[in-house]
PDB file with one MODEL, atoms N, CA, C and O in Angstrom:
MODEL        1
ATOM      1  N   MET A   1      -0.589 -28.106   0.556  1.00  0.00           N
ATOM      2  CA  MET A   1      -1.384 -26.247   0.007  1.00  0.00           C
ATOM      3  C   MET A   1      -1.287 -25.567  -1.117  1.00  0.00           C
ATOM      4  O   MET A   1      -0.201 -25.598  -1.696  1.00  0.00           O
ATOM      5  N   ASP A   2      -2.367 -24.813  -1.676  1.00  0.00           N
ATOM      6  CA  ASP A   2      -1.551 -23.644  -2.206  1.00  0.00           C
ATOM      7  C   ASP A   2      -1.633 -22.248  -2.631  1.00  0.00           C
ATOM      8  O   ASP A   2      -1.529 -21.613  -3.681  1.00  0.00           O
ATOM      9  N   ASP A   3      -1.911 -21.977  -1.132  1.00  0.00           N
ATOM     10  CA  ASP A   3      -1.981 -21.266  -0.541  1.00  0.00           C
ATOM     11  C   ASP A   3       0.031 -20.452  -0.992  1.00  0.00           C
ATOM     12  O   ASP A   3       1.098 -21.059  -0.892  1.00  0.00           O
ATOM     13  N   ILE A   4      -0.175 -19.117  -1.410  1.00  0.00           N
ATOM     14  CA  ILE A   4       1.367 -18.637  -1.864  1.00  0.00           C
ATOM     15  C   ILE A   4       2.123 -17.995   0.081  1.00  0.00           C
ATOM     16  O   ILE A   4       1.531 -17.269   0.880  1.00  0.00           O
ATOM     17  N   ASP A   5       3.359 -18.556   0.219  1.00  0.00           N
ATOM     18  CA  ASP A   5       4.217 -18.287   1.151  1.00  0.00           C
ATOM     19  C   ASP A   5       3.745 -16.493   1.609  1.00  0.00           C
ATOM     20  O   ASP A   5       3.525 -15.990   0.508  1.00  0.00           O
ATOM     21  N   ALA A   6       3.674 -16.152   1.943  1.00  0.00           N
ATOM     22  CA  ALA A   6       3.634 -14.459   2.786  1.00  0.00           C
ATOM     23  C   ALA A   6       5.356 -13.808   2.372  1.00  0.00           C
ATOM     24  O   ALA A   6       5.704 -12.629   2.434  1.00  0.00           O
ATOM     25  N   GLY A   7       6.055 -14.790   2.030  1.00  0.00           N
ATOM     26  CA  GLY A   7       7.563 -14.564   1.714  1.00  0.00           C
ATOM     27  C   GLY A   7       7.312 -13.865   0.246  1.00  0.00           C
ATOM     28  O   GLY A   7       7.784 -12.740   0.083  1.00  0.00           O
ATOM     29  N   SER A   8       6.665 -14.421  -0.715  1.00  0.00           N
ATOM     30  CA  SER A   8       6.814 -14.778  -1.359  1.00  0.00           C
ATOM     31  C   SER A   8       5.962 -13.873  -2.285  1.00  0.00           C
ATOM     32  O   SER A   8       4.851 -13.553  -1.863  1.00  0.00           O
ATOM     33  N   VAL A   9       6.524 -13.237  -4.008  1.00  0.00           N
ATOM     34  CA  VAL A   9       6.250 -12.062  -4.622  1.00  0.00           C
ATOM     35  C   VAL A   9       4.996 -12.882  -5.757  1.00  0.00           C
ATOM     36  O   VAL A   9       5.181 -13.746  -6.614  1.00  0.00           O
ATOM     37  N   PRO A  10       3.556 -12.094  -5.262  1.00  0.00           N
ATOM     38  CA  PRO A  10       2.653 -12.475  -6.383  1.00  0.00           C
ATOM     39  C   PRO A  10       3.255 -11.428  -7.992  1.00  0.00           C
ATOM     40  O   PRO A  10       2.368 -11.314  -8.837  1.00  0.00           O
ATOM     41  N   ILE A  11       4.043 -11.037  -8.195  1.00  0.00           N
ATOM     42  CA  ILE A  11       4.174 -10.699  -9.181  1.00  0.00           C
ATOM     43  C   ILE A  11       3.767 -11.390 -10.633  1.00  0.00           C
ATOM     44  O   ILE A  11       3.796 -10.640 -11.609  1.00  0.00           O
ATOM     45  N   GLY A  12       3.609 -11.973 -10.717  1.00  0.00           N
ATOM     46  CA  GLY A  12       3.743 -13.356 -11.796  1.00  0.00           C
ATOM     47  C   GLY A  12       2.202 -13.421 -12.360  1.00  0.00           C
ATOM     48  O   GLY A  12       1.942 -13.835 -13.490  1.00  0.00           O
ATOM     49  N   SER A  13       0.855 -12.792 -11.090  1.00  0.00           N
ATOM     50  CA  SER A  13      -0.085 -13.303 -11.272  1.00  0.00           C
ATOM     51  C   SER A  13      -0.512 -11.584 -11.197  1.00  0.00           C
ATOM     52  O   SER A  13      -1.518 -11.164 -10.625  1.00  0.00           O
ATOM     53  N   ILE A  14       0.327 -10.880 -11.789  1.00  0.00           N
ATOM     54  CA  ILE A  14       0.148  -9.609 -11.304  1.00  0.00           C
ATOM     55  C   ILE A  14      -0.231  -8.653 -12.569  1.00  0.00           C
ATOM     56  O   ILE A  14       0.835  -8.126 -12.886  1.00  0.00           O
ATOM     57  N   ASN A  15      -1.036  -8.290 -13.247  1.00  0.00           N
ATOM     58  CA  ASN A  15      -0.863  -7.147 -14.503  1.00  0.00           C
ATOM     59  C   ASN A  15       0.525  -6.305 -14.506  1.00  0.00           C
ATOM     60  O   ASN A  15       0.550  -5.510 -13.567  1.00  0.00           O
ATOM     61  N   PRO A  16       1.465  -6.281 -15.165  1.00  0.00           N
ATOM     62  CA  PRO A  16       2.635  -5.406 -14.740  1.00  0.00           C
ATOM     63  C   PRO A  16       2.083  -3.950 -15.533  1.00  0.00           C
ATOM     64  O   PRO A  16       2.374  -2.977 -14.839  1.00  0.00           O
ATOM     65  N   ARG A  17       1.344  -3.560 -16.842  1.00  0.00           N
ATOM     66  CA  ARG A  17       0.519  -2.584 -16.425  1.00  0.00           C
ATOM     67  C   ARG A  17       0.298  -1.835 -14.566  1.00  0.00           C
ATOM     68  O   ARG A  17       0.912  -0.834 -14.197  1.00  0.00           O
ATOM     69  N   ASP A  18      -0.323  -2.327 -14.005  1.00  0.00           N
ATOM     70  CA  ASP A  18      -0.653  -2.108 -12.736  1.00  0.00           C
ATOM     71  C   ASP A  18       0.259  -2.394 -11.907  1.00  0.00           C
ATOM     72  O   ASP A  18       0.477  -1.525 -11.063  1.00  0.00           O
ATOM     73  N   TYR A  19       1.084  -3.649 -11.843  1.00  0.00           N
ATOM     74  CA  TYR A  19       1.426  -2.906 -10.457  1.00  0.00           C
ATOM     75  C   TYR A  19       2.704  -2.098 -10.837  1.00  0.00           C
ATOM     76  O   TYR A  19       3.408  -2.138  -9.828  1.00  0.00           O
ATOM     77  N   ARG A  20       3.467  -1.245 -11.993  1.00  0.00           N
ATOM     78  CA  ARG A  20       3.903  -0.083 -12.494  1.00  0.00           C
ATOM     79  C   ARG A  20       3.238   1.146 -12.211  1.00  0.00           C
ATOM     80  O   ARG A  20       3.728   2.271 -12.117  1.00  0.00           O
ATOM     81  N   PHE A  21       2.034   0.771 -12.088  1.00  0.00           N
ATOM     82  CA  PHE A  21       1.109   2.513 -11.801  1.00  0.00           C
ATOM     83  C   PHE A  21       1.377   1.996 -10.377  1.00  0.00           C
ATOM     84  O   PHE A  21       1.934   2.936  -9.808  1.00  0.00           O
ATOM     85  N   VAL A  22       1.232   0.758  -9.346  1.00  0.00           N
ATOM     86  CA  VAL A  22       0.520   0.762  -8.152  1.00  0.00           C
ATOM     87  C   VAL A  22       2.278   1.289  -7.793  1.00  0.00           C
ATOM     88  O   VAL A  22       2.406   2.344  -7.172  1.00  0.00           O
ATOM     89  N   MET A  23       3.506   0.542  -8.194  1.00  0.00           N
ATOM     90  CA  MET A  23       4.588   1.525  -7.554  1.00  0.00           C
ATOM     91  C   MET A  23       5.426   2.872  -7.973  1.00  0.00           C
ATOM     92  O   MET A  23       6.464   3.290  -7.459  1.00  0.00           O
ATOM     93  N   ALA A  24       4.532   3.527  -9.253  1.00  0.00           N
ATOM     94  CA  ALA A  24       5.072   4.997  -9.031  1.00  0.00           C
ATOM     95  C   ALA A  24       4.200   5.673  -8.223  1.00  0.00           C
ATOM     96  O   ALA A  24       4.606   6.642  -7.580  1.00  0.00           O
ATOM     97  N   LEU A  25       2.588   5.159  -8.132  1.00  0.00           N
ATOM     98  CA  LEU A  25       1.886   6.108  -7.056  1.00  0.00           C
ATOM     99  C   LEU A  25       3.510   5.607  -4.939  1.00  0.00           C
ATOM    100  O   LEU A  25       4.071   6.359  -4.142  1.00  0.00           O
ATOM    101  N   ALA A  26       3.477   4.202  -5.083  1.00  0.00           N
ATOM    102  CA  ALA A  26       4.084   4.412  -4.403  1.00  0.00           C
ATOM    103  C   ALA A  26       5.026   5.299  -3.757  1.00  0.00           C
ATOM    104  O   ALA A  26       4.782   5.991  -2.768  1.00  0.00           O
ATOM    105  N   ARG A  27       6.405   5.212  -4.552  1.00  0.00           N
ATOM    106  CA  ARG A  27       6.945   6.530  -5.197  1.00  0.00           C
ATOM    107  C   ARG A  27       6.859   7.870  -4.418  1.00  0.00           C
ATOM    108  O   ARG A  27       7.437   8.458  -3.503  1.00  0.00           O
ATOM    109  N   ARG A  28       5.749   8.045  -5.340  1.00  0.00           N
ATOM    110  CA  ARG A  28       5.207   9.870  -5.486  1.00  0.00           C
ATOM    111  C   ARG A  28       4.897  10.227  -3.652  1.00  0.00           C
ATOM    112  O   ARG A  28       5.217  11.269  -3.081  1.00  0.00           O
ATOM    113  N   HIS A  29       4.449   9.455  -3.249  1.00  0.00           N
ATOM    114  CA  HIS A  29       3.411   9.186  -1.202  1.00  0.00           C
ATOM    115  C   HIS A  29       4.346   8.189  -0.718  1.00  0.00           C
ATOM    116  O   HIS A  29       4.037   7.325   0.103  1.00  0.00           O
ATOM    117  N   ASN A  30       5.264   8.295  -1.136  1.00  0.00           N
ATOM    118  CA  ASN A  30       6.940   8.074   0.257  1.00  0.00           C
ATOM    119  C   ASN A  30       5.874   6.448   0.844  1.00  0.00           C
ATOM    120  O   ASN A  30       5.439   6.461   1.996  1.00  0.00           O
ATOM    121  N   ALA A  31       5.651   5.490   0.135  1.00  0.00           N
ATOM    122  CA  ALA A  31       4.470   4.740   0.840  1.00  0.00           C
ATOM    123  C   ALA A  31       5.696   3.172  -0.047  1.00  0.00           C
ATOM    124  O   ALA A  31       6.536   2.970  -0.923  1.00  0.00           O
ATOM    125  N   ILE A  32       4.776   2.403   1.217  1.00  0.00           N
ATOM    126  CA  ILE A  32       5.236   0.769   0.623  1.00  0.00           C
ATOM    127  C   ILE A  32       4.095   0.174   0.397  1.00  0.00           C
ATOM    128  O   ILE A  32       2.929   0.412   0.710  1.00  0.00           O
ATOM    129  N   VAL A  33       4.827  -0.945  -0.419  1.00  0.00           N
ATOM    130  CA  VAL A  33       2.889  -1.746  -0.553  1.00  0.00           C
ATOM    131  C   VAL A  33       2.637  -2.981  -0.410  1.00  0.00           C
ATOM    132  O   VAL A  33       3.423  -3.750  -0.963  1.00  0.00           O
ATOM    133  N   PHE A  34       1.787  -3.415   0.158  1.00  0.00           N
ATOM    134  CA  PHE A  34       1.308  -4.947   0.624  1.00  0.00           C
ATOM    135  C   PHE A  34       0.582  -5.077  -0.814  1.00  0.00           C
ATOM    136  O   PHE A  34      -0.186  -4.428  -1.524  1.00  0.00           O
ATOM    137  N   TRP A  35       1.299  -6.331  -0.822  1.00  0.00           N
ATOM    138  CA  TRP A  35       0.082  -7.212  -2.235  1.00  0.00           C
ATOM    139  C   TRP A  35      -0.748  -8.346  -1.586  1.00  0.00           C
ATOM    140  O   TRP A  35      -0.231  -9.360  -1.115  1.00  0.00           O
ATOM    141  N   HIS A  36      -2.003  -8.108  -1.599  1.00  0.00           N
ATOM    142  CA  HIS A  36      -2.923  -9.000  -0.704  1.00  0.00           C
ATOM    143  C   HIS A  36      -4.060  -9.424  -1.335  1.00  0.00           C
ATOM    144  O   HIS A  36      -4.397  -8.479  -2.049  1.00  0.00           O
ATOM    145  N   ARG A  37      -4.831 -10.314  -1.464  1.00  0.00           N
ATOM    146  CA  ARG A  37      -5.458 -11.422  -2.112  1.00  0.00           C
ATOM    147  C   ARG A  37      -6.654 -10.995  -1.816  1.00  0.00           C
ATOM    148  O   ARG A  37      -6.951 -10.807  -0.636  1.00  0.00           O
ATOM    149  N   ASP A  38      -7.621 -10.747  -2.910  1.00  0.00           N
ATOM    150  CA  ASP A  38      -8.960 -10.160  -2.628  1.00  0.00           C
ATOM    151  C   ASP A  38     -10.117 -10.864  -1.232  1.00  0.00           C
ATOM    152  O   ASP A  38      -9.703 -11.482  -0.252  1.00  0.00           O
ATOM    153  N   ARG A  39     -11.349 -10.593  -1.483  1.00  0.00           N
ATOM    154  CA  ARG A  39     -12.285 -11.390  -0.013  1.00  0.00           C
ATOM    155  C   ARG A  39     -12.229 -12.857  -0.577  1.00  0.00           C
ATOM    156  O   ARG A  39     -11.682 -13.754   0.064  1.00  0.00           O
ATOM    157  N   ASN A  40     -12.993 -13.130  -2.169  1.00  0.00           N
ATOM    158  CA  ASN A  40     -12.307 -14.348  -2.975  1.00  0.00           C
ATOM    159  C   ASN A  40     -11.011 -14.837  -3.082  1.00  0.00           C
ATOM    160  O   ASN A  40     -10.878 -15.886  -3.713  1.00  0.00           O
ATOM    161  N   GLY A  41     -10.053 -14.324  -2.618  1.00  0.00           N
ATOM    162  CA  GLY A  41      -9.021 -15.310  -3.330  1.00  0.00           C
ATOM    163  C   GLY A  41      -8.842 -15.369  -4.442  1.00  0.00           C
ATOM    164  O   GLY A  41      -8.551 -16.562  -4.533  1.00  0.00           O
ATOM    165  N   VAL A  42      -8.784 -14.970  -5.460  1.00  0.00           N
ATOM    166  CA  VAL A  42      -8.815 -14.346  -6.616  1.00  0.00           C
ATOM    167  C   VAL A  42      -7.812 -13.747  -7.078  1.00  0.00           C
ATOM    168  O   VAL A  42      -6.858 -14.167  -7.731  1.00  0.00           O
ATOM    169  N   ASP A  43      -8.217 -12.180  -6.500  1.00  0.00           N
ATOM    170  CA  ASP A  43      -7.304 -11.367  -7.292  1.00  0.00           C
ATOM    171  C   ASP A  43      -6.471 -10.965  -6.420  1.00  0.00           C
ATOM    172  O   ASP A  43      -6.354 -11.406  -5.276  1.00  0.00           O
ATOM    173  N   TRP A  44      -5.751  -9.963  -7.010  1.00  0.00           N
ATOM    174  CA  TRP A  44      -3.887  -9.565  -6.025  1.00  0.00           C
ATOM    175  C   TRP A  44      -4.873  -8.275  -6.149  1.00  0.00           C
ATOM    176  O   TRP A  44      -5.588  -7.925  -7.088  1.00  0.00           O
ATOM    177  N   GLN A  45      -4.597  -7.530  -4.512  1.00  0.00           N
ATOM    178  CA  GLN A  45      -5.099  -5.917  -4.485  1.00  0.00           C
ATOM    179  C   GLN A  45      -3.923  -5.520  -3.700  1.00  0.00           C
ATOM    180  O   GLN A  45      -3.376  -6.025  -2.720  1.00  0.00           O
ATOM    181  N   PRO A  46      -3.690  -4.487  -4.398  1.00  0.00           N
ATOM    182  CA  PRO A  46      -2.530  -3.236  -2.942  1.00  0.00           C
ATOM    183  C   PRO A  46      -3.128  -2.583  -2.604  1.00  0.00           C
ATOM    184  O   PRO A  46      -4.216  -2.055  -2.833  1.00  0.00           O
ATOM    185  N   LEU A  47      -2.331  -2.583  -1.943  1.00  0.00           N
ATOM    186  CA  LEU A  47      -2.594  -1.200  -0.132  1.00  0.00           C
ATOM    187  C   LEU A  47      -0.639  -0.788   0.186  1.00  0.00           C
ATOM    188  O   LEU A  47       0.444  -1.366   0.276  1.00  0.00           O
ATOM    189  N   LEU A  48      -1.269   0.653   0.250  1.00  0.00           N
ATOM    190  CA  LEU A  48      -0.512   1.638  -0.070  1.00  0.00           C
ATOM    191  C   LEU A  48      -0.322   1.947   1.264  1.00  0.00           C
ATOM    192  O   LEU A  48      -1.138   2.602   1.913  1.00  0.00           O
ATOM    193  N   MET A  49       1.043   1.370   1.847  1.00  0.00           N
ATOM    194  CA  MET A  49       1.472   2.086   3.616  1.00  0.00           C
ATOM    195  C   MET A  49       2.238   3.282   3.925  1.00  0.00           C
ATOM    196  O   MET A  49       3.333   3.273   4.489  1.00  0.00           O
ATOM    197  N   PRO A  50       1.503   4.487   3.462  1.00  0.00           N
ATOM    198  CA  PRO A  50       2.313   5.739   4.183  1.00  0.00           C
ATOM    199  C   PRO A  50       3.465   5.159   4.789  1.00  0.00           C
ATOM    200  O   PRO A  50       3.393   4.370   5.731  1.00  0.00           O
ATOM    201  N   LEU A  51       4.907   5.678   4.072  1.00  0.00           N
ATOM    202  CA  LEU A  51       5.646   5.732   5.827  1.00  0.00           C
ATOM    203  C   LEU A  51       6.089   6.970   6.898  1.00  0.00           C
ATOM    204  O   LEU A  51       6.742   6.876   7.937  1.00  0.00           O
ATOM    205  N   GLU A  52       5.339   8.464   6.097  1.00  0.00           N
ATOM    206  CA  GLU A  52       5.352   9.421   7.043  1.00  0.00           C
ATOM    207  C   GLU A  52       3.798  10.171   7.248  1.00  0.00           C
ATOM    208  O   GLU A  52       3.191  10.467   6.219  1.00  0.00           O
ATOM    209  N   ARG A  53       3.221  10.446   8.477  1.00  0.00           N
ATOM    210  CA  ARG A  53       2.378  10.363   9.002  1.00  0.00           C
ATOM    211  C   ARG A  53       2.090  11.688   7.914  1.00  0.00           C
ATOM    212  O   ARG A  53       3.071  12.288   7.475  1.00  0.00           O
ATOM    213  N   ARG A  54       0.409  12.197   7.420  1.00  0.00           N
ATOM    214  CA  ARG A  54       0.707  12.977   6.643  1.00  0.00           C
ATOM    215  C   ARG A  54       0.277  14.448   7.714  1.00  0.00           C
ATOM    216  O   ARG A  54      -0.326  14.339   8.782  1.00  0.00           O
ATOM    217  N   ARG A  55       0.540  15.172   7.385  1.00  0.00           N
ATOM    218  CA  ARG A  55       0.228  16.880   7.570  1.00  0.00           C
ATOM    219  C   ARG A  55      -0.310  17.225   7.794  1.00  0.00           C
ATOM    220  O   ARG A  55      -0.737  17.379   6.650  1.00  0.00           O
ATOM    221  N   GLY A  56      -1.024  17.711   8.378  1.00  0.00           N
ATOM    222  CA  GLY A  56      -2.833  18.442   8.940  1.00  0.00           C
ATOM    223  C   GLY A  56      -1.835  19.739   9.399  1.00  0.00           C
ATOM    224  O   GLY A  56      -0.655  20.062   9.541  1.00  0.00           O
ATOM    225  N   PRO A  57      -3.454  20.304   9.536  1.00  0.00           N
ATOM    226  CA  PRO A  57      -3.435  21.724  10.337  1.00  0.00           C
ATOM    227  C   PRO A  57      -3.575  21.114  11.684  1.00  0.00           C
ATOM    228  O   PRO A  57      -4.260  20.119  11.918  1.00  0.00           O
ATOM    229  N   ARG A  58      -2.777  21.878  12.679  1.00  0.00           N
ATOM    230  CA  ARG A  58      -2.624  21.999  13.766  1.00  0.00           C
ATOM    231  C   ARG A  58      -4.113  22.127  15.041  1.00  0.00           C
ATOM    232  O   ARG A  58      -4.661  23.145  15.465  1.00  0.00           O
ATOM    233  N   SER A  59      -4.286  21.246  15.232  1.00  0.00           N
ATOM    234  CA  SER A  59      -5.408  20.996  15.976  1.00  0.00           C
ATOM    235  C   SER A  59      -5.452  22.456  17.129  1.00  0.00           C
ATOM    236  O   SER A  59      -4.358  22.807  17.572  1.00  0.00           O
ATOM    237  N   ALA A  60      -6.956  23.410  17.659  1.00  0.00           N
ATOM    238  CA  ALA A  60      -6.689  23.925  18.956  1.00  0.00           C
ATOM    239  C   ALA A  60      -6.799  23.140  20.315  1.00  0.00           C
ATOM    240  O   ALA A  60      -6.888  23.638  21.438  1.00  0.00           O
ATOM    241  N   LYS A  61      -6.781  22.089  20.049  1.00  0.00           N
ATOM    242  CA  LYS A  61      -7.319  21.062  20.999  1.00  0.00           C
ATOM    243  C   LYS A  61      -5.611  20.545  21.580  1.00  0.00           C
ATOM    244  O   LYS A  61      -5.527  20.027  22.693  1.00  0.00           O
ATOM    245  N   THR A  62      -4.873  20.660  21.083  1.00  0.00           N
ATOM    246  CA  THR A  62      -3.605  19.755  21.312  1.00  0.00           C
ATOM    247  C   THR A  62      -2.109  21.040  22.056  1.00  0.00           C
ATOM    248  O   THR A  62      -0.927  20.829  21.783  1.00  0.00           O
ATOM    249  N   GLY A  63      -2.496  22.072  22.821  1.00  0.00           N
ATOM    250  CA  GLY A  63      -2.573  22.532  23.707  1.00  0.00           C
ATOM    251  C   GLY A  63      -1.253  23.439  22.845  1.00  0.00           C
ATOM    252  O   GLY A  63      -0.745  24.321  23.537  1.00  0.00           O
ATOM    253  N   VAL A  64      -0.810  23.316  21.738  1.00  0.00           N
ATOM    254  CA  VAL A  64       0.071  24.009  21.029  1.00  0.00           C
ATOM    255  C   VAL A  64      -0.135  25.113  20.653  1.00  0.00           C
ATOM    256  O   VAL A  64      -1.315  25.327  20.376  1.00  0.00           O
ATOM    257  N   GLU A  65       0.983  26.457  20.443  1.00  0.00           N
ATOM    258  CA  GLU A  65      -0.061  27.304  20.303  1.00  0.00           C
ATOM    259  C   GLU A  65       0.895  27.574  19.056  1.00  0.00           C
ATOM    260  O   GLU A  65       2.006  27.051  18.966  1.00  0.00           O
ATOM    261  N   GLY A  66       0.344  28.468  18.069  1.00  0.00           N
ATOM    262  CA  GLY A  66       1.796  28.719  16.665  1.00  0.00           C
ATOM    263  C   GLY A  66       1.280  29.431  15.813  1.00  0.00           C
ATOM    264  O   GLY A  66       1.922  29.765  14.817  1.00  0.00           O
TER     265      GLY A  66
ENDMDL
END
């Protein structure tokens, strides 16, 4: 099987410029990055997952007076 283990890092097949850009975005937005294959299984794509929930305006439906 030619697939890469889930624990291995695909850095060798990612453009270093793209890698640095994505990691800078992750630091700026306090997120972690998951690299996954695209639909065709060819290119690696980043998925940024924020570590904190975004804080938005409170809804009147929450019952919190403010």
